[in-house]
N, C-alpha and C positions, 0 to 999 in steps of 0.2 A: 616890270622888275618880274623874274621868275618867282613864282609864289613858293616854290620849293626851297628858295634861300630864305625865305621868310620865317620857315618853320624851324624849330628846333627838334633835331631827330630824338627818339627814345632812347633812353640810356645814356645820352651825352650832356654833360654839365657844361654850361658856358660861364665863365666868370664875369663878375662886374668888371665895369671900365676901370682901367688902372691895375687890373690884377692878372696873374699868369695862371695858365690851365696845366692840366697833366699832359696834354698833348706836346709840350715842349720836350719831353722825354722821348718823343717819337721823331725828333727831328731829322735824324741821319739814318733812319732805318724804315723799314716797311715800304708801303706803296708810295709815302710822299717822297721819301729819298731817291725811290727808283724813277720816279717822274721828274726829278730835278727841282721839286718845289721846295722853297726854304719856309719852314714853319716859324722861324724866329719872329719875322714880321707879323705873322698871323696872330701871334699871341703877345706881341709887344704892347704895352700900355699907351694909350692915346687919349687925348682930350677932345679931338676934333669929331663932330657929328657922332656922338656915341650910339645913338640909335642905328645909324647906318653901318657902322663899323661893326657893331655887334652882329648885325645880320650876315656881313660878309665872313665873319669868323664862323659863324654857325654853318654857313655853307661849306666851308672848307673842312670843318670837322666831319660833316656828312660825307663828303667826298672820300675821306680817308678811312672812315669806320668800317665799312665792309670788308675790305682786305684784312684788316686787323681781326674782325670776327672769324673771316675764314681761317686764318692762322690759329686762332684759339680752339676753334672746332677741331682742326686737324691735330693739335696738340692732344685735345681730350680724346679723340679717336684712337690716336697712338697709345695713350695711357690705357685705355680699356682694352685695345688689342694685346698690349703687354700683360696686363692682368689675366686675360683669358689664356694666352700661352703659359703663363706662369702656373696657372691653376692646372692645365693639362699636363705641363711638365712635372708638377709634384705629385700629381693624383693617378696619372694613368698607369696601368698595370703592365707597362712595357718598359725595360731597361733602356734608357737614354743616356747617352754621353756626347759631349761636345768637345772635339779636339782640334788643336791647331795642326798646322801642315807638318809639323815634326812628330805627330802623334802624341802631343802631351795633352794631358786632360785639362780642360778649362772649367768644365763643370759636368756633374752628373746629377742625376736624380735620385731620390731616395730609395726606389726600387732597385736601381743599379747598385747603389751601395750595400743594401740589405743582402743582395745575392752573394756578396762576399764577406758579409759579416763586419762591414766597415761604415764609417759615417762619410756622408758625401764630401766633407773637408779633406778627408785622408787622400782623395784622389787628385786634387787640384795640384797642378805643376808636375805630377808623375807622368813617366812615358808609359804608354799602353803596353808595349812589347817588352818593357823591363819587368811589369808586373805579370804579363802573360806571353812569354816568348813562344812565337809561333811562325816559322819563316814562311809558310803558306798563306797564312793571313796578312802578314807584313807585306807581301807582295801584292796582295789584293788592294790593300790601303794605298800602296803607292801607285797602282794602275789606276784607281779611281781619281787620284790627284792629277796624274798626267793627262788622263783622258777627260776629265771633267765630267764623267758620265757616272751615274749611280750604279751600284751592284747590289743584287738581291740573291740570297741562297736560303734553301729550306732545309731544316733537319741535318744541320751540319754538325758532325760530332766533335766534341771537345772534352779534353781532360784537365781539370783544374790542377796545376803544378802544385799549389799549396794543401789541396784536399784529393789526394789521390784515392782516398777511400770512397769518394763519391762515384767512382768508375766512369764510364763513357757517359757524357750527358749530351743533349741534342738540342740544336738551337736554330731558330728562324731568324735571320738578321739581314739588315740593310744598311748600306753605306752611302750617304747622300752628301755630294760636295756643296759647300757653302761658298758662293761668288760674290765678289765686289761689282761695283757698277761697270767696270771695265771687262767683267767676265773672268777675272782670275780668281783662282780657288784659293780661299783664306782660311778654310777650316773643314771639317768634317762632322756630319751628325751621324752617330751610330745607334740604331735602333735594335734591340735584341728581345727575342721572347723566348723563354725556356718551354721547349716542348718535349722535354725528357720523359715525363709521365705519359703524354699522348703516344710517343714513340713506343715506349716499353708496353703499353696496352696493345698498340698495333702489332708489335712483335710476338707479344703473347697469343693475339688473335690468329696471327699467320701461323705460328707453331700448332695452336689448337687445331686449325683448319688442316694443316699437315697431318697431324695425328688422325683427325677425324676422317680424312681422305684415305690414310693407310688402313684404317679398320674398315671404313665403308665400302672402299673398292676392292680389298682383298677378302672380304667376308665370303665365305663359301655360300651362305645362302642369300636369297634375294632380299634385297633392303631398298627402300626408298623413302622419299618425303612427299607428302601431299599437303596442298592447301585443304581447309575443311570442306569445301565443295567438291574435292576429288580431282583438282587439277595437279598434274605431275610436276613437282618442282625438282626432284632428282630421283635417278635410279642407278644403282651401283652396277659395276661391271658384270657381275654374275647374272642379274637381270637382263641387261641388254645383250650379253653374249648368249643367253639362253634362247632369246627370241630373234637373234641375228638382226637387232636394231641398233641404231645410232641415237645418240643423245638427242639430236635436233629432231629426230622422229616422234619423240614422246614427250618431251618437255613443253609445257604450256598446253597440252591436251588433258581432258579427262581420262582417268586411268582405264575406264570401260571402253574407250575408244581407240585404245592402242590395239595393234594385231595380236597381242597374247590372249585376248578374250574373243573367242570365236562364235560362241553360241549366244543367242538371244537369251536364253535361261541364265547363262553364266553372267552376262552383262547386267542383267536385271538384279540377280543375287548381289552382285558387287555394288550396285547403286544403293540398294537398301542397307548393305553392311556400312557403307560410307555414312549414310545418313544417320545410323546407329551410332557409330564411332564419333561423329561430329557432334552429337549430343552428350558425348562423355563415357560411352559405353566401350569397353574392351570386346572386340569381336573376333571370334576364331572359328574356322571351318575349313572342310576339305573341297577342293576344286580341281578341276582338269583345265589346264591351259594348254595352247599349241605354241611349241616352239618353232625354230627354225628347220625348214624342210618338211614341215607338217607333222613333227614329232609331238606327241601329246603327252604330258607328263601330270601325274598327280601331285599337288601342292598342299601342304599343310600351310594354310594362309591365314594371316591375323592382321587386324588393324588396331593400333594402340594410339589412343588420343594423347596430345600432349597440350597441358594448361599453362597459362601464365599465372602470375602472383594473384589475380583476381579470380581464378577458376574458370577462365574462358578458354575455350579449346582454340588453339592457334595453329595447330599443325597435326596431321596424322602421320603416324609411321607404319607403312605396309611391310610385312615381312612374310616370307615364303621359303619353305624347305621342299626340295624335291624328294618325295617319299616314293617315287615310283618303284623303285627296285625294292624298297623295305615292304611297300604294300603287296608287290607281286609275290615276295617270300611269305608274308603274312597269309596272304590268300592261299598260296600252296600249302602252308601248314594247317590253316583251317580245313582246305579241302580234304587233306590226308586225315586230319582229326575227326572231320564230320563223316568221312567214308568209314573210319574206324568205328566210330560211335554207331553208325547205322549197321555196320557188320554186327557189332556186339548185340544191338537192339534185334537184329534179325535172328542171331543165334539164340537170344534169350527167348524171342517169341516162337520161333520155329523149332528150335531144338530142346532147349530146356523147358519151354512152355508144353510142348508136345510130350515129352517124357512125363512131366508132371501131371499131364491130362490122363496119360495111360496109367499111372499110379493111381490116380483118383478113381478111374474107372475099376481098376482090379480090387482096389479098397472097398469099393461100393459093392461089387459082387461078392467079396468076402463077408461083408457086413450082413448081406441078405442070406448067405448059407448059415452063417452062425445064428442069425435070428430064427432061421426055419428049424434049426435044432434046438432052439430054446436055451442056447448057452449065453451066459452073461458076457462071454468076450465079445459078443455083436456090439455092445456099448462102445468098448475100446475101439473097435474097427470103424464105427461111426465117427469117433473123435478124430481119428487118423485121417478119414476122407475129408472131414472139415478143415483140419489143418492143411491139408495138401490142397484143397480149393482155395484157401487163402494164400498160398504160396503162389498159386497159378495167377491169382488176381494182382499179387505184388510183382510178379514176373511181367505180366501184361503192362503194368504201370510203369515198371522200369523201362520196358521196351519202348513204350510210347515217349517217355521222357528223354530217351537216348535218340530216338528218331520220330521227332514230332510231326515232321512234314514228310510226305511221300516224295517220290521222283516225278510225278507228273506235273506238267507246267501249271495246273489248276490246283494242285494240292495245297499250296500256301492258303489260298481263299478258303478252302474246305476246312483247313486245320484252324484257322482263325475263327471261323464261324463256330466251330466245334468248341474251341478254347472259350469263346465268349459264353456260350450256353453252360459250360462248366463253372464259370465264374459266379452265375446266378445260382447254380444248385450248391456249390461249396461255400460261398461266402454271403449269400443273401443280398448281393449288390446287384442292381440292375446294370446289364452289360448288353448294349445293342451293337451289332456289327452289320456294316453295309459295304458293298464292293461293287466295282464295275465289271462285268463279265470279261472285259478285254484286258483286265489285269492278269497277265500269265507270266510267270517267272521261270525262265529255262534252266536255271541251275539250282541244285538243292542247297549249295553253300549260302547263296543270298537268300533263298526262302528261309533257311534255318536261322539266319541272323536277324532277319526281319520278325520272324516269329518270337525269338528271344527278346528282342526290343520291346515288342507289345506285350510280353509277359512281365518284364521288368517295370514297364510304364504303369500297368495296371496294378502291379503290387505296390508301388510307390504310392498310388493314388488312394489305395485302401489303407494301407499302413501310416503314411505320413499325412495325407490329405483328409483322411476320414470321409472319403467320397461315398455317396450313396447312388450315384449313377455314373456310368462311363459309356462314351460312345467312340467306336472305333470305325473309321471310314478309309477305304481304300480306293483311290481314283486316278484315272488315268490324267495326266497333265502335260503341258509343253515340256519337252525334255525328258519325260519319263513317268513316274507314278509318284503320288503324294499319299503318305500314310499319316493320318492324323488321330492321335488319342487324346480326348478331351473329358475332363472330369468336373464335377460340381463340389468338390471339396474346399477345403480352406487354403488351398495351395501348398506348394512346398514350404516347409518352415524357412526363414531367412538364412539361418545357420547352414542348412542343408543345400540352400539354392546358391550361397555364397562360396561354400568350400566343395560342393559337389562331391558328395560320397561316392563310394565304390559302386554302387549301383548306377549312378549317372556316368561315371567314368566308362564303365563297361558298355553303357548304351553307346556313348559316343565312339568308343573303340570299335564296336561292332558296325556302327554306321561307316567309319572311316575305312575300315578293311573292304567294304563292299563299294566304296567310293560314292556312298550317299552322305548327304548333309543332315544334321540333326539340330533343330532349334527347340529350346526349352524355354517357355515364358509364362507368366501369369495371364490368366484371362481377364478380359475386361470387367466380367461380372463375378469374378472370383474363380477359384480352381486352377487348373494347370492346363497347358495346351502343349502337346509334344508334336512336332512336326517332322517327318523323316522323308527326304525326297531321294527316291531310287532313281539311279541313271537309266536311261533309255536302253544302254548297252546290256541290261540284265534282263530286259523283257523281249516278249515274242511279239512282233507286229511293230508298226510304225505309231509313234506317240501322237495323241490327239491334242 
């Protein structure tokens, strides 16, 4: 006998002889009915051979229990799936509606109802297009039913008939056909997501971009956008047009590698300026760049850092104005002005000074004659001579102030050396000057402006920095000459450094007029360091 028939399966109760079991309820359904087995005889009471009959009943129960368990498991799985779907339906942030093929609502979720200020029960039985008439959408619904194919659309505009104050709204929605086992469409599932806020933000961004482009590309001056490492993100039409460049030629490249920057000195200065701007500093200086056809322009160039909410530099804004014509006019004005100053200085020295000297000599002779005669008027004559001599010294001083530098190429170096000696005599401050013999300036306008820059720098060091020692160096360098004025004072006061008073503005102006760059910074060990780079075009001989 099969041992399996002798065991009672777990979870199956067998009744004592002469009693019925629950399996009687299963007689016409389930696996037993499908197999044509009759369960009545299996559960009918009998008095014959009870032990053997009991084992036979157990075997039949065991044969039918597994399909029943499968059925129960399927029912439980279906229940759980329904619970999951119900949870999703009720809690998802998407508007969901189930409609019949006549577009009547069968059910909607809470989010769908909330969008129209109604309860879910309000929609049941109502027709979608009676609530929201829209011939275009109704045609889409019918096409989905006819074709049995889903439909998806993004950012579709819609106006609520009941709420025109909302204006145009935008929706992503899909329409999915529900089919029976024969493939016939029996309903529709409509899923909608309100993207009005996102669409309006996008529209605002597009409008902002349009306005930005209108300003950016129509601006007369050069404007761009750089990453903090100097990579070009954008250059406007003015910059591209000046250089005869295309957008693809510059975007993605470091700015100093673009054709605008031709000299090694200009590229090096730009890299240093970008590093300073990336550290959060606003940088501005004059530079010469090369445009289309080799045209060289003087540019008032600046780099402004842009920071995020945490103070990190995320972008740099380079700006440049072509001031070539203005600088040319300014140079001409300064040249004429300097020529006039020199003329006045020469007239003071040569004409007025000579006449005063003559008067002094005549007065001295008169004094001597009066003294020889023993007349008291000799004292008055001596006083006159003394006053005339003072006038001569004042005339010479005025002449020197109006024309501090001679016209010879080496006159600037001689004048600076003489000025340094005068600082020690007048102010009691140590002032040391050194220069390369090769620094020869061929035009008096440049020489005069460089001299005035030194005068102002030393004055600031003494008056604002309380310096006791000043060093002036004039050296040949790549691309021109470098003038450095360094003092041991306390440095410029923060207020003066931040606002840049009249003296510093004049220094920058003078440097800009001659195409030089001017850098003012605090020294590592205190004091102030002022560096002026004079272009090679103002010097005689090749730069070293």
